[in-house]
N, C-alpha and C positions, 0 to 999 in steps of 0.2 A: 494536110494539111498544118500548117507550121504555128505552134504556141505563142498567145499573145505575148508580148514581151510588156516590162511596164518600163515606162520610161524614166530615166534615175532622174533620182532626187537632188538637185543642186543644192548645194550647201549655204547656208545663210549670213552671208555675211555681220560680225558684230557691229550694234550701230558706235558700243561705248564698251571696247576691246580692255579698257582696264578697269571696272567693274564685274563683281564676279561673287557668288552669292558660295560662303563656306557647308559645307554639310555639318550638321550638327553631331557633337561626339558625344558617343551614349558614354553614362558615368555606369561604372561598374558596382561600384559601390551603393546605386541605389536600385539597383535590380531586384524583383520579386518575382521570387520563382512559382509558375503557374499553379493550380491544385489540378494534382492529381484526377482520373476522371473515378465516380462510385464504382467500387465495386459490388458484385451482386451478392457477396455473405453481406459485407456491411463490418464494422467494428465496433467497438464499445464506445468511441470517442466519436464516430459519427452518429451511433444512435443516442448520444447526450444533444448530443446539437439537435439531433432532430427534433427532440423534446421539448430543447429548450424553445425551438422556435415553431410551436406545432398551435402557438397562440396566432402567431404572425399569416399561419397559412391559409390558405380560402377554405371559405367554408360552405357546402352545401345546405340546401334548407331542407333537404331530406334526412339528414344527420340530425335535427334538432328534436329533441323533444320536448314540446310543451306541457310545461307545468301547471302550479297556481298564476292566478291576477294579479300584480304586488304595486300597482297603479293605474291610474285613467285620471281623465279630464277629458276637454271637450274637443284637443287635437286628436284624444287617440288614446290606448290602450297598452300599458305595460306588461309582459307576462316574463316567468320565470321560466328558461329554458336548458336544456342542457345539452352541449354537444356530446352527444353519442362514442362517435372514434376516440376524443380526447377525457370526455366525464367531465369536464369544461365544464363551469356552470354559467350562463349569460343572461343580457334582458335583452326581452325582444320586444321592441315599438311598432302597435300597429298603426298606422297615420288612417285616422276616416277620411273618405270620401273617393271618386273614383275621377280623377283626373283625365283632364286631357293629353292628347299624344303631346303636343309639343310642353306644355308644360311636367308632363314625365319626362323629355330628356333633360330637362334643366335639371327635374331633382335629382334624376341620375351623372350631371353633370356637379350636382351641389355636393351629392354624398362623394363624390372621387376625391373632390376637394378636403373634406372634411375628414378622411380616413385619413391624410396626412396629417392631422393637428395631433398633435404628443407631447403631452404636458403631466405633469402628476396631477395637476389641481382642475383637470378638466377629464372627464369621463370621454373615455375610447370609444369610438366608432369604428365599427370592424366589419363590416359589411351589411349592403343592402340588397332587399328581395322585393321583385314585383311579382306577387303571388296572387291570383288569380283576380287580377287588379285592384290588389291592398299592394302602396308601399309599404314595407318590412326592412324595419334599421336594428342590426346586432349590433348592442350597445355592450360594455363595460359591467356585471352586476356589483351593483354597491348591495352590502347585505346590513348597512345601518340605517338603510330608508333614508328618506329626507329630513330635513331641518325643520320642515312647516311645525307652527304650533308651539315649536319649541322654546321654554323660559332661557336666557342664559344672563344671570343678574351681573354677574363675576366678567370685572372689565379685563383683567389678563386672559380668562376662557373667550371673552369677546375677541380682545386682539388677537389672540393665536387662529377663531375663526376666521379674523378679519383679512389677516395676512395670508392666508391658503388663498379666500375668494381673490382678494386683488391681485396674487400671483399670477393665477388662472386667465382673470381675466386683462391682466398688461400683456401675455403672450398673445390673449387674442386680437388685442387691440392695436398690438405690433406686428401681426398679419392681415391687418385690417379688414379682421372680423369683429362685425358689432353682433352683441347676441340679441338683444330687444327683448327680452324678458326674461329678465334677472330677478328671482321672487325665492322666497323660503322655500318652497315644492322644488323648484329646481336646483338646488344646494343640495348634495348628499354628501352622507358622509360612510366609512366602511368599519369595519372592527379593529382597524389599526390606526383610527382617528385619524384618517385625513380627510380633512373637504373636497370636494371634484365639484363643478360645473356641468351641468348637462342640459339636454334639451337645449344647448344653442344652435345646431346644426338643423331641427325641426322648426325651432323658430324662426329662424330664416327663409327657410322653404315655404314656410307659411304666408309668412312677412310679403311675399312674393304673388301672390297669387288670391289674396285674401284681404279685406279691409281693414288695415292695422287695429284701429278700435271694434276687431268684432270680436265678440267672444269666443269666436274657434281660436286664435290666435292667442287669446290670454287675456284675463281681466285687466283691468284699467287702475286698480289700484295702487299699480305701484310703476307706472307709465310716468314720465313728466312731462310738467303744464304743456310745456313748447310740442310735444307730443299729441297731447288731445286738443289744445285749441289751437292748432293752424294760425291763428293771427297772432299770434304771441311770438317774439325772436324775429319780428317781420318775414312770418311764414318759412324760416332756415330755419331744421330740423339736425343735430350733430349725433347720430347713433352713438359716440362715442359717451360723449355728457350724459345722452339717455339714461347710459350703462351706469353711472355713476350717480344719478339720481335715483334710479330703482337699488342701486347697493345700498343705499346710503337709508333708504324708508328699511329695507329688509335690516340691515344692523339693527336701527332703532326699534324694529319688535322684537327682534329678539332680546332686546335690552328690557326693553318696559313689558313682554308678557302680550302684548296682543296690539293691534295694527294701530299707529300714532296717528292717524286723523282722527276727529271728530265723528265717522261716518264708519260704518260697519263695511269689513271687505268685500262683503258680499251684496254690499247695496247697490239698490237700481246705479244704474250709468249717469242719471244725472244728478242726483249726491252726488256720487264721488265726484264728477268732473267741477261740481261749487265747493266741495273741498279740498280737491287737490291745484285747481286752477284761480280762484279768486278768494282763498285765505292764507295767511303767509304758512311759510315751508312750519313744518313742525323739528321741536328743538329737544335736545336729551334735557331731562328733568333738571333741576338746581343740585341737588344731592348727588350727581354725577360728576368725576373728575372732569378741572377744567382742558387738559389733554381731549377726553371723551365728545367733551360740547364740541372742543371746536373741531375735531374728527368730522361728527356729523353736519355741523355746520358747514363743513367745507364741499360735501356730498349736497347737501338740499340748497342750495342756491338758487333761487330762480329764474337768475342767468346765465344762460348754459356757458357762458364765457368767464364766469367768475367760479363754476365748479374746478376742483385740481381734477387732473388724471392720476391714470391709476399705477401708474409709474412716480408721479410725487405723492399719491398718498402712501406709498409702501414707505417712503423716506418721513410721514410724520411723528411727532414726538408720538401719539400715541401706541404706534407700533414701534416705532423704535425703542420707546423704552420698556415695551414687554420683550424684544429682540435681547438687548442689555441684560433682561430680568434671567434669560435663558429658554427662549420662544422654542430650541429644539426638544427642550423637553416637553414630553405634552402633560399640559396644565393636569392638577389630580381632579378634577370636576369634571371634566371633556369627558367622564365615562357616561354621565347623566345622558349626555347626548346619544346615546345607542339606545335602541328597545330595550324591554325590560326581557330578563329572556321568559320563554312559555313557561307557563306551571307545572309543576310535577300531578302527572297524574295519580289520587290520593287510593290506597286501596278503599275495598268498602268496609273494615273493621274501623277505620281512621276518618272517613268520609263527615261523619255527623258529630269530629268533633272540633273545633279551628288549631291551627296551629298557631305555637308562639316563637 
């Protein structure tokens, strides 16, 4: 039996012999050596690099030791947890409710996107766990807590806070992410006096599966008029402008030490709707500086199109003036935003007499 011989391949004549593509020349000066494979013994440099990247390594739920509850709301509960292998402290957000499978998949996709968000003024999202039907999100721990019920009457300190919040908000908006629930309880501070925006991922997820005016998503106290009453602004809602309104209400609340509308922040839905949608937007008092009064006015415009963007507000004189006065140096009174240190335990002999 003779072997099968393949037919000879005929060379195809060139249609345009005058055309040719030169091979790319390799620039030796730009060559980068490939990393060596890891050794079994390891070295001091590799151990230091592995320790520095331990926070970026994937976390297992079984390695988390749950501690005290540090916060709760209509959307979920936050616990302080410790990652046993690294001894790092994190915050674990447990989202209420058992979601349908399609919603659960959407949440997982959203969390994967949010894990890529990285900014010094945004709380970092590390992991997402689906544990016994509950969605749990591992977040950066902020040891100073939230800015809820904080009074910041000093305008320089307030400009310092506003600058940090606007930096984070401009970053989110630049990545086409709308927070939807800017309010003092979602603004956190740490012992380094760095203010960070929190809960933007949870707010975004919950808003896709629930009524946006439902208390499960968040109080309407900080929502813009056109978001509450869809008849305003021809039924169009600009999420970026809505965040700016919420920022203005929060900053004015810090300055006044109270909710700026003539109604309780915990009031019923009808009272809040009337105050926000039917009355004039609140203003900074006459005792405040003209720059601060104008800054608040640029945030609390009834027409969304007239509100400044986060990037524009970063150039506002109220912020720029603080920058020129040395914004990078922490204001002297910013430590007052941090919680007081825990009281020392008194001995039995001194417990009956007051301390001075």
